[in-house]
C-alpha positions as CSV (number, residue, x, y, z in Angstrom):
1,X,108.2,105.1,128.8
2,X,105.6,107.5,130.2
3,X,102.2,105.7,130.6
4,X,99.5,108.4,130.2
5,X,96.1,107.3,131.5
6,X,93.1,109.0,129.8
7,X,90.3,110.6,131.6
8,X,87.6,111.1,132.9
9,X,87.2,108.3,135.4
10,X,83.7,107.2,136.3
11,X,82.5,107.5,139.8
12,X,82.9,110.1,142.5
13,X,85.6,112.8,142.1
14,X,87.5,111.6,145.2
15,X,88.0,108.3,143.4
16,X,89.5,110.2,140.4
17,X,91.8,111.9,142.8
18,X,92.9,108.6,144.2
19,X,93.5,107.0,140.8
20,X,95.5,109.8,139.2
21,X,97.6,110.5,142.3
22,X,101.2,110.0,141.3
23,X,100.4,109.0,137.7
24,X,100.6,110.6,134.3
25,X,97.3,111.7,132.8
26,X,96.0,112.4,129.3
27,X,93.1,114.9,129.2
28,X,91.0,115.4,126.2
29,X,89.5,118.8,125.2
30,X,86.3,116.8,124.6
31,X,86.1,115.6,128.2
32,X,88.1,118.1,130.4
33,X,86.1,117.8,133.6
34,X,88.8,115.9,135.6
35,X,91.7,118.3,134.7
36,X,91.5,120.4,137.9
37,X,91.8,117.3,140.0
38,X,94.5,115.8,137.8
39,X,96.6,119.0,137.9
40,X,96.6,118.8,141.6
41,X,97.5,115.1,142.2
42,X,99.2,113.7,139.1
43,X,102.9,113.6,138.3
44,X,102.2,115.3,135.0
45,X,99.6,115.6,132.3
46,X,99.4,116.1,128.5
47,X,96.5,117.7,126.7
48,X,94.7,116.1,123.7
49,X,92.8,118.0,121.1
50,X,89.8,115.6,121.1
51,X,90.1,115.0,117.3
52,X,89.2,111.3,117.7
53,X,85.9,112.2,119.5
54,X,85.2,114.9,116.9
55,X,86.0,112.5,114.0
56,X,83.7,109.9,115.5
57,X,80.9,112.4,115.7
58,X,81.5,113.9,112.2
59,X,82.7,117.3,113.6
60,X,86.0,119.2,113.7
61,X,88.0,120.5,116.6
62,X,87.3,124.0,117.9
63,X,90.9,125.1,117.1
64,X,90.8,128.5,118.8
65,X,88.9,127.2,121.8
66,X,91.5,124.5,122.2
67,X,94.4,126.9,121.9
68,X,92.8,129.1,124.6
69,X,92.4,126.0,126.9
70,X,96.0,125.0,126.4
71,X,97.2,128.5,127.1
72,X,95.3,128.5,130.3
73,X,97.1,125.3,131.5
74,X,100.5,125.5,129.9
75,X,102.2,127.3,132.8
76,X,101.0,124.7,135.3
77,X,104.2,122.9,136.5
78,X,102.5,119.5,135.7
79,X,101.9,120.4,132.0
80,X,104.0,118.3,129.6
81,X,102.8,119.1,126.1
82,X,99.6,119.4,124.0
83,X,98.6,117.5,120.8
84,X,98.4,120.0,118.0
85,X,94.9,119.9,116.4
86,X,94.5,117.5,113.5
87,X,91.9,116.3,111.0
88,X,92.1,112.6,111.1
89,X,90.7,112.1,107.6
90,X,92.0,115.4,106.3
91,X,94.6,116.0,103.6
92,X,98.3,116.5,104.4
93,X,97.9,120.1,103.4
94,X,95.0,120.7,105.8
95,X,97.0,119.1,108.7
96,X,100.1,121.0,107.8
97,X,98.1,124.3,107.8
98,X,96.9,123.4,111.3
99,X,100.4,122.8,112.4
100,X,101.6,126.1,111.0
101,X,98.9,128.0,113.1
102,X,100.1,126.5,116.4
103,X,101.4,129.1,118.8
104,X,105.2,128.7,119.3
105,X,105.0,129.4,123.1
106,X,102.9,126.3,123.7
107,X,104.8,123.0,123.7
108,X,103.0,121.2,120.9
109,X,103.2,117.8,119.3
110,X,102.0,117.2,115.7
111,X,100.2,114.0,114.6
112,X,101.2,111.7,111.8
113,X,98.3,109.5,110.7
114,X,99.1,106.0,109.6
115,X,97.3,106.4,106.3
116,X,99.5,109.3,105.4
117,X,102.8,109.0,103.5
118,X,106.0,108.1,105.2
119,X,107.6,111.1,103.5
120,X,105.3,113.3,105.6
121,X,106.3,111.2,108.7
122,X,110.0,111.7,108.0
123,X,109.5,115.5,107.5
124,X,107.7,115.8,110.8
125,X,110.3,113.6,112.6
126,X,113.1,115.8,111.3
127,X,111.3,119.0,112.4
128,X,109.8,118.2,115.8
129,X,111.3,116.9,119.1
130,X,108.3,114.7,119.5
131,X,105.6,113.5,117.2
132,X,102.4,111.5,117.9
133,X,101.4,108.4,115.8
134,X,97.7,108.2,115.2
135,X,95.8,105.2,113.9
136,X,93.5,106.0,111.0
137,X,91.9,104.8,107.8
138,X,92.5,101.1,107.2
139,X,94.8,101.2,110.2
140,X,92.3,102.5,112.6
141,X,92.6,99.6,115.1
142,X,96.0,99.2,116.9
143,X,97.3,95.7,117.1
144,X,95.7,94.2,113.9
145,X,97.9,92.6,111.3
146,X,97.4,95.4,108.8
147,X,98.1,97.9,111.5
148,X,101.4,96.2,112.4
149,X,102.4,96.1,108.7
150,X,102.0,99.8,108.4
151,X,103.8,100.5,111.7
152,X,106.7,98.5,110.4
153,X,106.8,100.8,107.4
154,X,106.8,103.8,109.7
155,X,109.5,102.5,111.9
156,X,111.7,101.6,108.9
157,X,111.3,105.2,107.7
158,X,112.3,107.0,110.9
159,X,114.6,104.6,112.8
160,X,118.4,104.5,112.2
161,X,120.3,101.3,111.5
162,X,120.3,100.5,115.2
163,X,116.5,100.8,115.4
164,X,116.5,104.1,117.3
165,X,113.9,106.7,116.2
166,X,115.2,110.0,115.1
167,X,112.7,111.8,117.3
168,X,110.6,111.0,120.4
169,X,107.4,109.1,119.6
170,X,104.1,109.1,121.3
171,X,101.5,106.4,120.6
172,X,97.9,107.7,120.5
173,X,95.6,105.0,121.8
174,X,98.6,102.6,122.1
175,X,98.8,102.0,125.9
176,X,98.3,98.3,125.4
177,X,101.3,96.2,126.5
178,X,100.8,93.9,123.5
179,X,101.5,97.0,121.3
180,X,103.9,99.3,123.1
181,X,106.3,96.6,124.3
182,X,107.4,96.1,120.7
183,X,107.8,99.8,119.8
184,X,110.4,102.4,120.8
185,X,107.9,104.8,122.2
186,X,108.7,107.6,124.6
187,X,105.1,107.7,125.8
188,X,101.7,106.3,125.0
189,X,98.1,106.9,126.1
190,X,94.7,105.2,126.3
191,X,91.5,105.3,128.3
192,X,91.7,101.6,129.1
193,X,91.8,102.0,132.9
194,X,89.1,104.7,133.0
195,X,86.7,102.9,130.7
196,X,87.2,99.3,131.9
197,X,87.1,100.2,135.6
198,X,83.3,100.0,135.1
199,X,83.5,96.5,133.7
200,X,82.9,94.3,136.7
201,X,82.9,91.1,134.6
202,X,86.7,91.4,133.8
203,X,87.6,91.0,137.5
204,X,85.8,87.7,138.2
205,X,84.5,86.9,141.7
206,X,87.1,89.0,143.5
207,X,86.1,92.4,142.3
208,X,87.6,95.6,143.8
209,X,84.7,97.6,145.3
210,X,85.3,101.0,143.8
211,X,86.0,102.3,140.2
212,X,89.3,103.8,141.4
213,X,90.5,100.5,142.8
214,X,89.5,98.7,139.7
215,X,91.3,101.3,137.5
216,X,94.4,101.0,139.8
217,X,94.6,97.3,139.1
218,X,94.4,97.8,135.4
219,X,96.8,100.7,135.4
220,X,99.3,98.9,137.6
221,X,99.4,95.9,135.3
222,X,100.1,98.2,132.3
223,X,102.8,100.2,134.1
224,X,104.8,97.1,134.9
225,X,105.8,96.8,131.3
226,X,108.1,99.2,129.4
227,X,108.4,100.0,125.7
228,X,111.1,98.5,123.5
229,X,114.3,100.5,123.5
230,X,114.6,100.0,119.7
231,X,112.7,98.8,116.7
232,X,114.2,95.4,115.8
233,X,112.7,95.3,112.3
234,X,112.0,91.9,110.9
235,X,112.8,90.2,114.2
236,X,110.3,92.4,116.0
237,X,107.6,91.8,113.4
238,X,108.2,88.0,113.7
239,X,107.6,88.2,117.5
240,X,104.2,89.9,117.3
241,X,103.0,87.8,114.3
242,X,103.7,84.6,116.4
243,X,101.6,85.8,119.3
């Protein structure tokens, strides 16, 4: 599984260069300031449309501005793919219209929101080589009981009898080992390392002195764990319900 670490990292820019060196990064259109550094030092990077930030602030993504930004970076050898703009609380028709407008020459990944129908999920999974799973509605918080129940529905819809998904899956805001270790994800992202590198209390009395070092500790612990190769259905659900 590819572990994508979100940006930006707090602190001086040389600390960001140290942290992202050799890692995979996830850069949001809403906070793109570290992308020039990331493009130089990371193994690879994916671009996010910033829909979660826009949703939280009651706005919508600047679709054309985002496409132009992706077009600027798509030919960089470190570019992996970009999340196609989505409206988190929008209708399936609105989100399908956003997908239909996406330029075919930019490697794009559509989003299926957990509150949407599994029929739409199956249609996307049958049409795209990779889709992103986005937590939304009553399932906004990854790792909760209601969230796991809905994820179980999704996995049942798009996994074969052996528990293998029919397309590659990316987990938006799912780079938590207690989440991705149970799911057959090809990749996942979060800003855990970038955000919590500023939280000195989580390190106790032996606190790494710089934000980059603290982020490295967090990221290294995450990267030690891989995703599940398959979805084990009822057995998998029993495992995380017992935790």
